[in-house]
C-alpha positions in Angstrom: -19.1 10.1 10.1 -20.6 13.3 11.3 -18.2 16.2 11.2 -18.5 18.3 14.4 -15.1 19.9 14.3 -14.6 23.2 16.2 -11.5 24.9 14.8 -9.5 27.1 17.3 -6.3 27.9 15.4 -5.0 30.1 18.2 -5.4 27.4 20.9 -2.3 26.8 23.0 -3.5 24.1 25.4 -4.7 20.6 25.1 -8.0 21.6 26.7 -8.8 23.6 23.5 -8.0 21.0 20.9 -10.0 21.5 17.6 -10.6 17.9 16.9 -11.5 16.0 20.0 -12.5 12.6 18.5 -10.9 11.0 15.5 -11.6 7.7 13.7 -8.7 5.8 12.2 -9.4 3.1 9.6 -6.8 0.4 9.8 -4.5 -1.0 12.5 -1.4 -1.5 10.5 1.8 0.6 10.7 0.0 3.8 9.5 -3.0 3.4 11.8 -0.9 2.5 14.9 1.5 5.5 14.6 -1.4 7.8 13.8 -3.2 6.6 16.9 -0.1 7.1 19.1 0.7 10.6 18.0 -3.0 11.7 18.2 -3.3 10.2 21.7 -0.1 11.8 22.9 -1.3 15.3 21.9 -4.6 14.7 23.7 -7.1 13.6 21.0 -9.3 10.6 21.6 -9.1 8.0 18.9 -11.0 4.9 17.8 -9.3 2.5 15.4 -11.4 0.3 13.2 -9.8 -2.9 12.0 -11.5 -5.6 10.0 -9.1 -8.3 11.0 -8.8 -10.1 14.3 -5.3 -8.7 15.0 -3.3 -5.5 14.5 -0.3 -5.4 12.1 -2.0 -4.9 8.8 0.1 -6.2 5.8 2.7 -7.5 8.2 0.4 -10.3 9.5 1.7 -13.5 7.8 -0.8 -16.2 6.9 0.4 -19.5 5.4 -2.9 -19.6 3.5 -3.0 -17.2 0.6 -5.8 -14.9 -0.5 -8.5 -16.0 -2.9 -8.0 -15.5 -6.6 -8.6 -12.0 -7.8 -10.5 -11.4 -11.0 -8.5 -11.9 -14.2 -8.2 -9.2 -15.3 -8.5 -6.7 -12.5 -7.5 -3.2 -13.7 -9.7 -0.7 -11.8 -10.9 -0.4 -8.2 -14.0 -2.6 -7.7 -17.3 -1.2 -6.7 -18.2 -2.0 -3.1 -20.7 -4.8 -2.5 -21.2 -5.0 1.2 -24.0 -7.6 1.0 -22.0 -10.2 -0.9 -20.6 -11.9 2.2 -24.1 -12.3 3.6 -25.2 -13.9 0.3 -22.2 -16.3 0.3 -22.9 -17.3 3.9 -26.5 -18.0 3.0 -25.1 -20.3 0.2 -23.1 -22.3 2.7 -19.8 -20.4 3.2 -18.0 -21.8 6.3 -17.0 -19.6 9.2 -13.4 -19.9 8.3 -14.1 -19.0 4.7 -16.2 -16.1 5.8 -13.5 -14.7 8.0 -11.0 -14.9 5.1 -13.4 -13.1 2.9 -14.1 -10.4 5.5 -10.4 -9.8 6.2 -8.3 -11.3 3.4 -4.8 -12.6 4.0 -2.1 -10.1 3.2 0.9 -10.3 0.8 3.6 -11.4 3.2 5.5 -14.5 2.0 7.3 -16.9 4.3 10.8 -15.6 3.9 10.0 -11.9 3.5 12.4 -9.5 5.2 12.3 -5.7 5.8 13.7 -3.5 3.2 16.5 -1.1 4.1 18.7 -1.1 7.2 17.4 -1.7 10.7 18.4 1.8 11.8 16.7 3.6 9.0 13.6 1.3 9.2 12.1 2.3 12.5 9.8 4.8 14.1 10.5 7.5 16.7 8.3 5.5 19.1 10.4 2.5 19.9 13.8 1.0 19.1 14.2 -2.5 17.7 14.9 -5.0 20.4 18.6 -6.0 21.0 19.6 -8.8 18.8 16.9 -8.3 16.1 17.9 -9.1 12.5 19.2 -6.8 9.9 17.3 -7.0 7.7 14.3 -7.9 9.9 12.2 -11.0 9.6 8.5 -10.2 9.1 7.7 -11.8 12.4 10.0 -9.3 14.1 8.3 -6.4 12.3 4.9 -7.6 13.5 6.1 -8.0 17.0 7.5 -4.4 16.9 4.1 -3.0 15.8 2.4 -5.0 18.6 4.9 -3.6 21.1 4.3 0.0 20.0 0.5 -0.6 20.3 0.9 -2.1 23.8 3.4 0.5 25.0 1.2 3.4 24.1 -2.1 1.8 25.0 -3.4 1.8 21.4 -4.7 -1.8 21.8 -7.5 -0.5 24.0 -8.6 1.8 21.3 -9.1 -0.8 18.5 -12.4 -2.3 17.5 -11.4 -5.5 15.8 -13.5 -7.5 13.3 -15.1 -4.2 12.2 -15.4 -3.2 8.6 -15.8 0.5 7.6 -18.6 0.7 5.0 -19.2 4.4 4.7 -17.5 7.6 5.7 -19.8 10.6 5.1 -21.1 13.8 6.5 -24.5 12.4 7.1 -25.9 9.5 9.0 -26.2 6.1 7.3 -28.5 3.1 7.9 -26.0 0.9 9.7 -24.2 1.4 13.0 -23.1 5.1 13.1 -20.2 6.7 14.9 -19.7 10.5 15.1 -16.2 11.9 14.8 -14.6 15.3 14.2 -12.2 13.8 11.7 -11.3 10.6 9.9 -7.8 9.2 9.1 -7.6 6.6 6.4 -4.7 4.2 7.1 -5.7 1.1 5.1 -2.5 0.8 3.1 -1.9 -0.2 -0.5 -1.6 -4.0 -0.5 -5.2 -5.3 -0.4 -6.6 -5.6 -4.0 -4.3 -7.2 -6.5 -3.9 -5.5 -9.9 -4.0 -7.9 -12.8 -3.3 -6.6 -16.3 -5.7 -7.3 -19.2 -3.4 -9.3 -21.4 -5.2 -11.3 -24.2 -5.5 -15.0 -23.2 -4.4 -14.5 -19.6 -7.9 -15.0 -18.1 -8.2 -18.1 -20.3 -5.0 -19.5 -18.9 -6.2 -18.7 -15.3 -9.6 -20.4 -16.0 -8.0 -23.6 -17.5 -4.9 -23.9 -15.3 -6.0 -22.1 -12.1 -3.2 -23.4 -9.8 -0.5 -22.5 -12.3 -1.4 -18.8 -12.6 -1.3 -16.6 -9.4 -0.9 -13.1 -8.3 2.2 -12.2 -6.2 -0.1 -11.6 -3.2 -0.7 -15.4 -3.2 3.0 -16.4 -3.3 4.2 -18.0 -0.1 7.3 -20.3 -0.6 9.5 -21.3 -3.6 9.1 -25.0 -3.0 6.7 -25.8 -5.8 8.7 -23.8 -8.3 12.1 -25.4 -7.9 13.6 -26.7 -11.2 10.7 -25.2 -13.2 10.4 -22.5 -15.9 8.5 -19.6 -14.4 7.2 -16.5 -16.1 7.0 -13.4 -13.7 5.2 -10.4 -15.1 6.3 -7.2 -13.4 9.4 -5.1 -12.7 9.0 -3.6 -9.3 9.6 -4.7 -5.7 7.5 -7.9 -5.4 8.7 -9.0 -8.9 12.3 -8.4 -7.9 12.1 -10.2 -4.6 10.2 -13.2 -5.8 12.4 -13.6 -8.8 15.5 -13.5 -6.6 14.0 -16.2 -4.3 13.0 -18.5 -7.2 16.3 -18.3 -9.0 18.1 -19.2 -5.8 15.8 -22.2 -5.4 16.8 -23.5 -8.9 13.9 -22.2 -11.0 14.5 -20.7 -14.4 12.7 -17.3 -14.3 11.7 -15.2 -17.3 10.9 -11.7 -16.1 8.5 -9.9 -18.4 7.8 -6.2 -18.2 7.4 -3.0 -20.1 10.5 -0.9 -20.7 10.8 1.7 -17.9 13.0 4.7 -17.3 14.8 2.8 -14.5 16.3 -0.6 -14.8 14.7 -2.3 -11.8 15.0 -5.7 -13.4 18.8 -5.4 -13.5 18.7 -6.1 -9.8 18.2 -9.8 -10.7 21.2 -10.8 -12.7 20.1 -14.5 -12.8 16.7 -13.8 -14.4 16.1 -13.8 -18.1 14.7 -10.4 -19.0 12.2 -10.5 -21.8 9.7 -8.1 -23.3 6.1 -7.6 -22.0 3.7 -10.5 -22.6 1.4 -9.6 -25.4 -0.7 -12.8 -25.6 -1.3 -16.1 -23.9 -2.1 -18.9 -26.4 -3.6 -22.3 -25.4 -2.8 -25.3 -27.5 -5.7 -26.6 -29.7 -6.3 -29.8 -27.8 -7.4 -28.0 -24.7 -8.6 -24.8 -26.3 -12.3 -25.5 -26.2 -12.3 -27.1 -22.8 -14.4 -25.4 -20.1 -13.2 -27.6 -17.3 -10.1 -26.6 -15.4 -7.2 -28.8 -16.3 -5.5 -30.9 -13.6 -1.9 -30.8 -14.9 0.7 -33.3 -13.7 3.5 -31.6 -11.7 6.0 -32.5 -14.3 3.9 -31.2 -17.2 4.2 -27.6 -18.4 1.2 -25.5 -19.3 0.0 -26.6 -22.7 0.4 -23.2 -24.4 2.8 -20.4 -25.4 3.4 -16.8 -24.4 3.9 -14.4 -27.3 5.9 -11.3 -26.2 5.6 -7.8 -27.6 8.8 -8.2 -29.6 7.6 -11.3 -31.3 9.5 -13.8 -29.2 7.6 -16.9 -28.2 8.0 -18.6 -24.8 7.0 -22.3 -24.4 7.4 -24.9 -21.7 6.2 -22.5 -19.0 5.1 -24.2 -15.8 3.9 -21.3 -13.7 3.0 -17.6 -14.2 3.2 -15.1 -11.3 1.5 -11.7 -11.9 3.6 -9.2 -9.9 2.1 -6.0 -11.2 1.2 -4.5 -7.9 -2.1 -3.5 -6.3 -5.1 -1.2 -6.8 -5.4 1.6 -4.3 -9.0 1.7 -3.3 -11.1 3.2 -0.5 -14.6 1.8 -1.1 -16.0 3.4 2.0 -15.4 7.0 0.6 -18.3 6.8 -1.9 -18.7 7.7 -5.6 -17.6 11.3 -5.5 -14.2 10.6 -4.1 -13.7 7.1 -5.6 -14.4 7.1 -9.4 -13.2 3.8 -10.9 -14.5 4.8 -14.4 -12.9 8.2 -14.6 -9.7 8.3 -16.7 -6.6 9.3 -14.8 -6.1 12.5 -16.9 -9.7 13.6 -16.1 -9.3 13.7 -12.4 -11.0 16.8 -11.0 -10.3 18.7 -7.8 -12.4 16.4 -5.6 -11.7 12.9 -6.7 -9.3 10.7 -4.6 -8.9 7.7 -6.9 -9.7 7.2 -10.6 -9.7 4.3 -13.2 -5.9 3.7 -12.9 -6.3 2.7 -9.3 -2.8 3.7 -8.4 -2.5 7.4 -7.9 -4.2 9.2 -5.0 -5.4 12.7 -5.9 -6.1 16.0 -4.1 -4.0 15.3 -0.9 -1.9 18.1 0.5 1.5 16.5 1.2 -0.1 13.1 0.7 -2.0 13.6 4.0 -4.8 16.2 4.0 -7.8 16.0 1.6 -7.7 19.5 0.2 -11.4 20.1 -0.2 -12.0 19.0 3.4 -9.0 18.4 5.7 -11.2 16.7 8.3 -10.4 13.7 6.1 -6.8 12.7 6.1 -4.6 9.8 4.9 -1.5 8.2 6.3 0.3 5.5 4.3 -0.4 6.8 0.8 3.2 7.9 0.0 4.8 5.4 -2.3 8.4 4.4 -2.9 9.6 5.5 0.5 11.1 4.1 3.7 7.6 3.7 5.2 8.4 3.3 8.9 10.2 6.6 9.3 8.0 8.6 6.9 4.6 7.4 8.1 5.6 8.0 11.7 6.6 11.6 10.9 3.5 12.2 8.7 1.5 11.1 11.8 3.3 13.7 13.9 2.4 16.4 11.4 -1.2 15.1 11.3 -1.4 15.4 15.1 -0.2 19.0 15.3 -2.5 20.1 12.5 -5.5 18.3 14.0 -4.7 20.0 17.4 -4.7 23.4 15.6 -1.1 24.1 16.6 -0.2 24.3 12.9 -2.2 25.9 10.2 -2.7 24.4 6.7 -2.2 26.7 3.8 -5.3 28.2 2.2 -7.1 25.8 -0.1 -6.1 27.7 -3.3 -2.4 27.4 -2.3 -2.7 23.7 -1.6 -4.4 23.2 -5.0 -1.5 25.1 -6.6 1.0 22.9 -4.9 -0.8 19.8 -6.0 -0.9 21.0 -9.6 2.8 21.7 -9.6 3.4 18.2 -8.3 1.3 16.6 -11.0 3.2 18.4 -13.7 6.4 16.8 -12.5 5.1 13.2 -12.6 7.1 11.2 -15.2 5.3 8.6 -17.3 5.2 5.2 -15.6 5.6 6.7 -12.1 3.0 7.6 -9.5 1.9 11.0 -8.1 2.6 9.9 -4.6 6.1 8.5 -5.1 9.0 10.2 -3.4 11.8 7.9 -4.7 13.5 7.3 -1.3 13.7 11.0 -0.5 12.5 10.6 3.0 15.1 13.0 4.5 14.3 15.8 2.0 10.6 15.4 2.7 11.0 15.3 6.4 13.2 18.5 6.4 10.5 20.3 4.4 7.9 19.2 6.9 10.0 20.4 9.8 10.5 23.8 8.3 6.7 24.1 7.8 5.4 22.9 11.1 8.1 24.2 13.4 7.5 27.8 12.1 3.9 27.6 13.4 4.7 25.6 16.5 7.3 28.1 17.7 5.2 31.1 16.8 2.3 29.7 18.8 4.4 28.9 21.8 4.6 25.1 21.4 7.7 22.9 21.4 9.0 22.2 17.9 9.2 18.7 16.4 12.7 17.3 16.4 12.4 14.8 13.6 14.4 11.5 13.6 17.6 11.2 15.6 21.1 11.5 14.2 21.6 7.8 13.9 18.6 7.7 11.5 19.8 10.6 9.5 23.2 9.0 9.0 21.8 5.6 8.2 19.2 6.9 5.8 21.7 9.2 4.0 23.8 6.1 3.3 20.7 4.3 2.0 19.6 7.1 -0.3 23.1 7.6 -1.7 23.3 3.9 -2.4 20.2 4.2 -4.4 21.4 7.1 -6.5 22.7 5.0 -9.4 19.3 3.5 -9.8 17.0 6.3 -8.8 19.0 9.4 -9.5 16.9 10.5 -12.6 13.6 10.1 -10.6 15.0 11.8 -7.6 16.3 14.8 -9.5 13.0 15.2 -11.3 11.1 15.1 -8.1 13.3 17.8 -6.6 13.2 20.1 -9.6 
């Protein structure tokens, strides 16, 4: 990307927009709402999407993604030529397409989280008669309807992978834009912990050890003893589905400040797995074992409290994803830099979960011609990402000023100081309404002063529904919410 931005902060008409052409990377929820709000304010957009369809993570595929590395604990270095090498070695067209745009994490029975009223954007209401909660197919159709209604489909270049975003020209096909919006989401690269013996189990019993991204239906797990590692959303949802299908589920995780695992009363809560042991008669085998469906994995799991689990048939790793932006280059993405050594330029570090140096989780502080939508974690994503995109649009149109860089850095430092161990810098703990009110106070001050119409925010139905949702979460999230607001 070449940056040609011409800032005109005192502009009051669409004919004097500071950023005229903006690239958006990703055509999921974040990318679609960003495109709509930028187009509505008069900015040209081009959306780059590596898949064949829009919808991002909400696109369901009955075929799961390939196995991730075991372990996989830091963002991988980009290798843009690997696909070409694999194709030269005989990779089929179908396999190449799956490698180029891997299937997402949606499983067959996945529903939306939160009420239908709170889980929507300002751009379109849910169709009459839609579910509550919503089926993933309804959510995908909703995103497609938004894109069609606001003519975003015409702006998307499908089957196009972003390989580099920079201030200088590269060697491949180049596009010049005034600004770039990263809207690639958080659910692409599985995070697999480095537990002793886990990679050995995966190598010997490959179909019995999977990441949650590869889970699709509970059918094969019914009546079996399953170990799920993790304590957050995917672990909770998959555990609930498996116990309802008759599986005996051991849910293993580190102790956290919040009892997320208590949401599954039928699961057996155990300590974090410390070691996976293979029985001696298969220990030295280098050939993957073809286990009978009625045979458990020939080994044991030793937990951190010394308890030993045996007769385990399946292991599901539900430890989340690595947040990675491989097209940003080695200055912004530093997979070998420890989390506590993040400087004032880096975006991701070795932990692969926190995203640094973003003002309000949107604007890259050293250079706001780079922005992100969809980074904020632990939120009602539809309402928040939609409103973040509205803020992005009025800033990119120079109707609203960003604070000076020093002030944005100071805000970021204060936010980092409040991060509790085990939580993420970008988490807001279901405080969408508080965050949106703060945004409104900021942007409307400038909009009104510059003669523009103020943003209204979500409608009253949303405020009422979300208030009920947030208050319902207080018993679980109160400590985290109070700390975030302090």
